C-alpha positions in Angstrom: 135.1 249.6 151.8 133.8 252.5 154.1 133.0 251.7 157.7 129.8 253.0 158.6 130.9 254.2 162.0 133.7 256.0 160.5 131.2 257.8 158.0 129.1 258.8 160.8 132.1 259.9 162.8 133.4 261.9 159.9 129.9 263.7 159.2 129.4 264.6 162.8 132.1 267.3 162.4 131.8 267.8 158.8 133.1 271.5 159.0 136.2 270.7 160.9 135.8 273.7 163.2 137.4 273.4 166.6 135.9 275.2 169.6 138.3 277.8 171.0 139.0 277.8 174.7 138.5 281.2 176.5 142.0 280.8 177.6 143.2 280.9 174.0 143.4 284.6 174.0 144.6 285.0 177.5 147.4 282.9 176.6 148.4 284.5 173.5 148.2 287.9 174.7 146.1 290.3 177.1 145.3 292.6 174.1 143.3 290.6 171.5 143.6 293.6 169.1 147.0 292.5 168.3 145.8 289.5 166.7 142.5 290.3 165.2 141.6 293.7 164.0 138.0 295.1 165.0 138.2 293.8 168.7 139.3 296.8 170.6 137.9 296.2 174.1 137.7 293.6 176.8 133.8 293.9 176.7 133.9 293.0 173.0 136.1 290.0 173.7 133.9 288.6 176.3 130.8 288.9 174.0 132.7 287.2 171.5 133.7 284.3 173.6 129.9 284.1 174.8 128.6 284.0 171.5 131.4 281.5 170.4 130.0 279.1 173.1 126.4 279.6 171.9 127.7 278.9 168.2 129.5 275.6 169.6 126.2 274.5 171.1 124.2 275.2 168.1 126.8 273.5 166.0 126.7 270.5 168.3 122.8 270.3 168.0 123.0 270.4 164.1 125.8 267.6 164.3 123.6 265.5 166.4 120.8 266.1 164.0 122.9 265.1 161.0 123.9 261.8 162.7 120.5 260.8 163.6 119.5 261.7 160.0 122.0 259.3 158.6 120.8 256.6 160.9 117.3 257.1 159.8 118.2 256.7 156.1 120.2 253.6 157.0 117.3 252.2 158.7 114.8 253.1 155.9 116.9 251.1 153.3 117.2 248.1 155.7 113.5 248.0 156.7 110.8 248.7 154.0 108.1 248.4 156.5 109.6 251.4 158.5 109.9 253.3 155.3 106.1 253.0 154.8 105.4 253.9 158.3 107.3 257.1 157.8 105.3 257.9 154.7 102.3 257.4 156.2 102.9 259.9 158.9 104.8 262.2 156.5 102.6 265.2 157.3 103.2 265.0 161.1 107.0 264.4 160.6 107.3 267.4 158.4 105.3 269.6 160.8 107.8 268.5 163.5 110.7 269.3 161.2 109.3 272.9 160.5 108.7 273.5 164.1 105.0 273.9 164.0 104.2 272.2 167.2 107.0 273.7 169.1 105.9 275.8 172.2 106.1 279.6 172.5 109.1 279.3 174.8 110.9 277.1 172.4 110.4 279.7 169.6 111.4 282.5 171.7 114.6 280.7 172.7 115.3 279.7 169.1 114.8 283.2 167.9 117.2 284.6 170.4 119.8 282.0 169.7 119.6 282.5 165.8 119.8 286.3 166.3 123.0 285.7 168.6 124.3 283.5 166.0 123.7 285.7 163.1 125.3 288.7 164.9 128.3 286.6 165.6 128.6 285.6 162.1 128.4 289.3 161.1 131.2 290.2 163.4 133.3 287.1 162.5 133.1 288.0 158.7 134.7 291.4 159.6 137.8 289.7 161.6 140.9 290.0 159.7 143.9 287.8 160.4 147.2 289.5 160.3 150.7 288.2 159.9 151.6 289.4 163.4 148.7 287.1 164.8 149.9 284.1 162.8 153.5 284.6 163.9 152.5 285.0 167.5 150.4 281.9 167.5 153.1 279.8 165.8 155.6 281.1 168.2 153.5 280.0 171.3 152.8 276.7 169.8 156.4 275.9 168.9 158.1 277.3 172.0 155.5 277.0 174.8 153.3 274.1 173.5 150.3 276.4 174.0 147.2 274.0 172.9 144.8 277.0 172.9 147.0 278.9 170.6 147.3 275.6 168.2 143.4 275.5 168.1 143.4 279.0 166.9 146.1 278.1 164.3 144.1 275.1 163.1 140.9 277.1 162.7 142.6 279.7 160.7 144.1 276.9 158.6 140.8 275.5 158.1 139.6 278.8 156.8 142.6 279.2 154.4 142.0 275.7 153.1 138.4 276.4 152.1 139.3 280.0 151.1 136.6 280.9 148.3 134.9 277.4 148.4 132.3 278.2 151.2 131.7 281.1 153.7 134.3 281.5 156.2 134.5 283.3 159.6 137.8 284.7 159.0 139.6 287.1 156.3 143.3 287.3 155.7 145.0 290.7 155.5 147.0 289.9 152.4 148.5 287.2 150.4 151.4 287.0 152.4 149.5 286.3 155.5 147.7 283.5 153.8 150.8 281.9 152.4 152.6 282.1 155.8 149.8 280.4 157.5 149.6 277.5 155.1 153.5 277.0 154.9 153.9 277.2 158.6 151.1 274.8 159.2 152.3 272.3 156.5 155.9 272.4 157.9 155.1 272.0 161.5 152.0 270.3 162.2 153.6 266.7 162.1 156.3 267.6 164.6 153.6 269.2 166.9 151.3 266.3 166.9 154.1 263.9 167.6 155.2 266.1 170.6 151.5 266.2 172.0 151.5 262.4 171.7 155.0 261.7 172.9 156.0 260.0 169.7 159.5 259.7 168.8 160.8 259.3 165.2 161.6 255.5 165.8 158.0 254.8 167.0 156.2 256.8 164.6 154.3 254.2 162.9 150.6 253.1 162.4 150.8 250.5 164.9 151.8 253.1 167.6 149.0 255.4 166.4 146.5 252.6 167.0 147.7 251.7 170.3 147.2 255.3 171.3 143.6 255.4 170.4 142.5 254.3 174.0 144.5 256.7 175.9 143.5 260.2 177.4 146.3 261.8 175.2 144.4 260.6 172.1 141.0 262.1 173.2 142.5 265.4 173.5 144.6 265.3 170.3 142.1 263.5 168.0 140.0 266.5 167.2 143.2 268.7 166.3 144.6 266.0 164.1 141.3 265.4 162.2 140.9 268.8 161.7 144.4 269.2 160.1 144.0 266.2 158.0 140.5 267.2 156.7 141.6 270.7 156.0 144.6 269.6 154.1 142.6 267.2 152.1 140.3 270.3 151.2 143.4 272.3 150.3 144.4 269.5 147.8 141.0 269.7 146.3 141.0 273.4 145.9 144.4 274.5 144.9 145.4 274.3 141.2 149.1 275.5 141.3 151.1 272.4 140.7 154.2 273.6 142.7 152.1 274.3 145.9 150.4 271.0 145.5 153.6 269.2 145.1 154.9 271.0 148.3 151.8 270.1 150.3 151.8 266.5 149.1 155.5 266.2 150.2 154.8 267.6 153.6 151.7 265.7 154.0 153.5 262.4 153.3 155.2 262.3 156.7 151.7 262.3 158.3 150.5 259.2 156.7 150.7 257.0 160.1 147.9 259.4 161.4 145.4 258.1 158.8 145.5 254.7 160.6 143.1 256.2 162.9 140.7 257.8 160.2 139.9 255.3 157.7 137.4 257.3 156.0 139.8 260.0 155.4 142.3 257.5 154.1 140.1 256.6 151.3 139.7 260.4 150.4 143.4 260.7 150.5 143.8 257.7 148.0 141.2 259.2 145.7 142.7 262.6 145.8 146.3 261.5 145.2 145.5 259.2 142.5 143.7 262.0 140.6 146.6 264.2 140.9 148.9 261.3 139.9 147.2 260.7 136.7 146.3 264.2 135.6 149.4 266.0 137.0 152.8 266.2 135.6 156.5 266.4 136.9 157.0 266.9 140.5 153.1 266.8 141.3 152.7 263.4 139.7 155.9 262.0 141.3 154.8 263.3 144.8 151.3 262.0 144.4 152.4 258.6 143.6 154.8 258.4 146.2 151.9 258.9 148.7 149.9 256.3 146.8 152.7 253.9 147.1 153.4 254.3 150.6 149.7 253.9 151.6 149.7 250.7 149.6 152.6 249.3 151.5 151.7 250.7 155.0 148.2 249.8 155.4 145.9 246.8 155.1 145.2 244.7 152.1 142.1 246.6 151.4 144.1 249.7 151.0 146.4 248.0 148.6 143.5 246.7 146.5 141.8 250.2 146.6 144.9 251.9 145.5 145.6 249.4 142.8 142.0 249.5 141.5 141.8 253.3 141.4 145.3 253.7 139.8 144.4 251.1 137.1 141.1 252.9 136.2 142.8 256.3 136.0 145.6 254.9 134.0 143.2 253.6 131.3 141.2 256.6 131.6 144.1 258.6 130.3 144.5 256.0 127.5 141.1 256.8 126.0 142.5 259.0 123.2 142.7 258.6 119.5 146.3 260.1 119.6 148.5 260.3 122.7 149.7 263.9 123.1 152.1 263.3 126.0 153.4 259.9 125.7 156.2 260.6 128.2 153.5 261.2 131.0 151.7 258.1 129.9 155.0 256.0 130.1 155.4 257.3 133.6 151.9 256.2 134.6 152.7 252.6 133.2 156.0 252.5 135.0 154.5 253.7 138.3 151.6 251.3 138.0 154.1 248.5 137.4 156.0 249.5 140.5 152.7 249.6 142.5 151.7 246.1 141.3 155.2 244.8 142.1 154.9 245.8 145.6 153.0 242.6 146.2 153.1 240.6 142.9 151.0 237.7 144.6 148.0 240.0 145.2 148.5 241.7 141.9 148.6 238.4 139.8 144.9 237.6 140.0 144.0 241.0 138.9 146.5 240.8 135.9 145.1 237.3 135.0 141.6 238.7 135.1 142.5 241.6 133.0 144.5 239.6 130.3 141.7 237.1 130.3 139.3 239.9 129.5 141.6 241.1 126.7 141.7 237.5 125.3 137.9 237.5 125.3 137.7 240.6 123.2 140.3 239.1 120.7 138.4 235.8 120.4 135.3 237.9 119.6 137.1 239.9 117.1 138.6 236.8 115.2 135.3 235.0 115.3 133.0 237.9 114.3 135.2 240.3 112.5 132.8 243.0 113.8 133.8 246.8 113.3 133.1 247.2 117.0 135.3 244.4 118.1 138.1 245.7 115.8 137.8 249.1 117.0 138.1 248.0 120.7 141.3 246.2 120.1 142.8 249.0 117.9 142.8 251.5 120.5 145.0 253.0 123.1 143.0 251.6 126.1 143.5 248.1 124.8 147.1 248.6 123.7 148.2 250.4 127.2 146.4 247.5 128.9 148.7 245.1 127.3 151.7 247.4 127.7 151.0 247.5 131.7 150.9 243.6 132.0 153.9 243.2 129.7 155.9 245.5 132.0 154.4 243.5 135.1 155.5 240.2 133.8 159.1 241.5 132.7 159.6 243.0 136.2 158.5 240.0 138.3 159.0 236.8 136.3 162.4 236.1 137.7 161.0 236.2 141.1 157.5 234.7 140.9 155.7 231.9 139.0 154.3 234.0 136.1 154.8 231.4 133.4 151.0 230.9 132.5 150.4 234.6 132.4 153.7 234.9 130.2 152.6 232.4 127.6 149.0 233.8 127.6 150.4 237.2 126.9 152.6 236.1 124.0 149.7 234.2 122.4 147.5 237.4 122.8 150.0 239.7 121.1 150.5 237.3 118.3 146.7 237.3 117.7 146.6 241.2 117.4 149.6 241.1 115.1 147.8 238.6 112.8 144.4 240.5 113.1 145.8 243.8 111.8 148.2 243.0 108.7 147.5 246.2 106.8 150.0 249.2 106.5 147.6 251.6 108.5 148.1 249.5 111.5 151.8 249.3 111.4 152.2 251.4 114.5 150.1 248.9 116.6 152.2 246.0 114.9 155.6 247.6 115.9 154.2 248.2 119.5 153.4 244.5 119.5 156.9 243.5 118.3 158.5 245.8 121.0 156.3 243.9 123.8 157.5 240.5 122.4 161.0 241.8 122.5 160.5 243.0 126.2 158.9 239.6 127.1 161.8 237.7 125.5 164.6 239.7 127.1 163.1 239.4 130.6 162.6 235.5 130.4 165.2 234.3 128.1 162.6 232.4 126.1 163.1 232.8 122.4 160.2 234.3 120.6 160.3 234.5 116.6 159.7 238.0 115.8 162.0 238.4 112.8 159.2 237.5 110.2 156.9 240.3 111.7 159.5 242.9 111.5 160.7 241.9 107.8 157.0 242.3 106.8 156.9 245.8 107.8 160.4 246.4 106.3 159.4 244.9 102.8 156.1 246.7 102.6 156.2 249.1 99.6 153.2 251.2 98.8 155.1 254.3 97.3 157.8 254.5 94.7 161.2 256.3 95.7 161.1 259.8 95.5 157.2 260.3 96.4 155.8 263.2 98.2 157.5 263.8 101.6 154.1 264.0 103.6 153.6 265.2 107.2 155.7 264.3 110.1 154.6 261.0 111.6 155.3 259.5 115.2 154.4 255.8 115.4 154.5 256.2 119.3 151.5 258.4 119.5 149.1 256.7 117.2 147.8 252.9 116.7 146.2 253.6 113.3 147.4 255.8 110.5 145.3 258.0 108.3 145.1 256.8 104.8 146.7 260.0 103.3 149.8 259.1 105.2 150.3 255.9 103.3 151.5 257.4 100.1 154.2 259.6 101.7 157.9 259.1 101.7 157.9 260.0 105.4 155.8 256.8 106.1 158.1 254.6 104.1 161.2 255.9 105.8 159.5 255.6 109.3 158.7 252.0 108.6 162.3 251.2 107.6 163.8 252.9 110.5 161.5 251.4 113.2 161.8 247.9 111.6 165.7 248.3 111.8 165.4 249.3 115.5 163.3 246.3 116.3 165.3 243.8 114.4 168.4 245.2 116.0 167.0 244.6 119.4 166.1 241.1 118.6 169.5 240.3 117.2 171.2 241.8 120.3 169.5 239.5 122.8 170.7 236.5 120.8 174.1 237.8 119.6 176.0 235.6 121.9 173.8 232.2 121.6 175.3 229.3 120.2 172.6 229.1 117.5 172.9 232.7 116.4 174.2 231.9 112.9 171.1 229.7 112.2 168.8 232.4 113.7 170.2 235.0 111.4 170.2 233.1 108.0 166.6 233.7 106.8 166.6 237.4 108.0 170.0 238.1 106.2 168.8 236.7 103.0 165.7 238.8 103.1 167.5 241.9 104.2 169.9 241.6 101.2 167.0 241.2 98.7 165.4 244.3 100.3 168.7 246.2 100.0 168.9 245.7 96.4 165.6 247.4 95.8 166.4 250.5 97.7 168.0 253.6 96.1 167.5 256.4 98.8 171.1 256.9 100.1 170.2 257.2 103.9 168.1 254.2 103.8 170.5 252.3 101.8 173.3 253.0 104.0 171.4 252.0 107.1 170.3 248.6 105.8 173.8 248.0 104.7 175.3 248.7 108.0 172.7 246.4 109.6 173.7 243.6 107.3 177.3 244.0 107.9 177.2 244.1 111.8 175.0 240.9 111.6 177.5 239.1 109.4 180.4 240.2 111.7 178.6 238.6 114.6 177.7 235.4 112.7 181.4 235.0 111.8 182.4 235.8 115.5 180.0 233.1 117.0 181.0 230.6 114.2 184.7 230.9 115.2 184.0 230.6 119.0 181.7 227.7 118.2 184.4 225.8 116.2 186.8 226.0 119.2 184.4 224.0 121.7 184.4 220.3 122.3 180.8 219.7 123.9 177.9 218.5 122.0 174.6 220.4 121.4 172.8 217.9 124.0 175.0 219.4 126.7 172.6 222.1 127.7 174.7 223.3 130.6 177.7 224.0 128.5 175.4 225.6 125.8 174.0 228.1 128.2 177.5 229.0 129.3 178.6 229.6 125.9 180.3 233.2 125.4 178.9 234.3 128.9 182.2 236.0 129.8 182.1 238.0 126.5 178.5 238.8 126.9 179.0 240.3 130.4 181.9 242.6 129.1 179.4 244.6 127.0 182.1 245.4 124.5 181.3 243.3 121.5 180.8 245.4 118.0 177.2 244.5 117.9 176.5 246.2 121.2 178.3 249.1 120.0 176.2 249.3 116.9 172.8 249.1 118.8 173.8 251.8 121.1 174.4 254.0 117.9 170.8 252.8 116.7 169.3 253.9 120.0 170.9 257.2 120.0 169.7 258.1 116.4 166.2 256.9 117.3 166.1 259.2 120.4 167.2 262.1 118.2 164.8 261.1 115.4 161.9 261.0 118.0 162.7 264.5 119.4 163.1 266.1 116.2 159.9 264.5 115.2 158.0 265.7 118.2 159.1 269.4 117.7 157.8 269.4 114.0 154.5 267.7 115.2 154.1 270.3 118.0 154.8 273.1 115.5 152.3 272.0 112.9 149.6 271.5 115.7 150.3 275.1 116.8 150.1 276.5 113.3 147.0 274.6 112.5 145.1 275.7 115.7 146.2 279.2 114.8 144.7 278.8 111.3 141.6 277.6 112.8 141.2 280.6 115.2 141.8 283.1 112.2 139.7 281.3 109.5 136.2 282.2 110.6 137.2 285.9 111.1 138.8 285.8 107.6 135.9 284.3 105.9 133.4 286.7 107.6 135.5 289.6 106.9 135.7 288.7 103.1 131.9 288.5 103.2 131.7 292.1 104.5 130.0 291.1 107.8 132.9 291.8 110.2 134.0 295.1 111.0 137.5 296.4 112.0 137.0 295.4 115.6 136.1 291.7 114.8 132.4 292.3 115.4 129.5 291.9 112.9 128.8 295.2 111.0 125.1 295.8 111.5 124.8 298.0 108.4 126.4 295.3 106.2 124.1 292.6 107.8 121.0 294.7 107.1 122.0 295.7 103.6 122.4 291.8 102.9 118.9 291.0 104.3 117.4 294.0 102.1 119.1 292.5 98.9 117.8 289.1 99.6 114.2 290.4 100.0 114.5 292.5 96.8 115.7 289.6 94.8 112.9 287.4 96.3 110.2 289.8 95.2 111.8 290.3 91.6 111.6 286.4 91.3 
């Protein structure tokens, strides 16, 4: 997607340095010492300006060489015969590059220029930026629109954004100076650029930026703007503090229209923000996604495709784990990606269809071959989260777009996954599948029979009542349980409570439908049979409460059904049945389902705390175990290091026993 001309243009000023006018220091103050320590006389200032001009000339030559080198590389790739020609005369080319055939005058002038450059670099490394210099420059830029002062600010900002990453020509007096510079530029740069270009808030759009590309104003402002954008991208790559990154992204967001003139920098922005969105958290992830979303909606179709592709790959990369540690962040990534796809559902539909088709191929391969590799690919968070993503996409857009083919394909796919893994170790994956089917049914209004899937989980019994408690389990963080969990009472309790939640959600959707009594008949029979086998008080009470609420709703629908005069063939009247009661959201079953959700949220929160504590204790034991083992063997002294006397004594005992043997 990268335009070659943009790549060349970007590489031609890869360091982002802006040549400073001689008038810069004259406009700021007649005494340069107020801004840079170490420059105490006018003579030194003149020398610095002369050497600065020579450095600019040298830099321009190097930039031209970089452009020519890139063109040469492209020509070598396109024309193999030219590549052979270069290889044939390789020695001559190397001689030219090494300067072996240069004249004595050229060598003399090069040595003089190099010495001047080295001297200037030595001086520049001694220059220290002070807080007064930054404040004065910023004041001149804001109040008097001094372009020369703005150049100085941007060069200092460039040095700050690359601080520690490469050698720079400026140093900062203290951390306060560094922070003041970065905060000032991020806060005011966008307003300054708009003032230089004569753009108002209403006309600040990418189309207005593209129209200005052929104007004299743009020629003067372009290098300044490009330096600012490049430096800020470097800052986003260098900084690790999430609060600083979030602030930089929030301020950088207002400058997005400027990227219309720099397609290559726009690709860098997408790559950086997608990475921060996927790996960050809290405000950082939100600020990063806000930029990704705006870029996808503001710019071309290629940008939308690029954002979607990179975000999808990053989402799956975060899913490649045997156990999800931060399920909340992964759910945020999923919802964000659904939002991104929904910006243009028509463009996203082919990508969703291709992805679901690939998932179906893997499922068919597993059903046909039963190979371990295929089963492992399906029973993974990468596969599960991919299904979860497209279920969310369908649920969010099926009312506005024709997604029926994708919907039915997804239902078949999920049913196939449920049938492929009937064992108890895969109950977390099965319950996720039931949740996805519930979501699809709720969003489309299409009945999907899931009661039998839920009741199979509910009725499964592998341990007698009163078994060992076992470790804390979270079905939301795993897709496959370890074998040692199956005989614990905790596993049995989690299965029953999760099944009640999913069955309640299924009944809630159809609680006002005219056929609810028939829908609930078989599940009620199986629930009552299961209720008779339970002796644990808490589970006994939860199942009984569910049965009572379903029976009350059955009686309610039957009474209302007896009062109507239309026949079952009158589909319009059937659809309108109890719609007024449904809109009031005050029925007993809705109140019951709310209590179920509240208890589930408390249970998940309490369980996550237990799991976090157990992980912390386990990691602590692992750190202490090697020291304890070695100390028990007499090989660790009091400071935690090996006792050399004990080690030597052990070696002597081993040798003596070997000789005796």
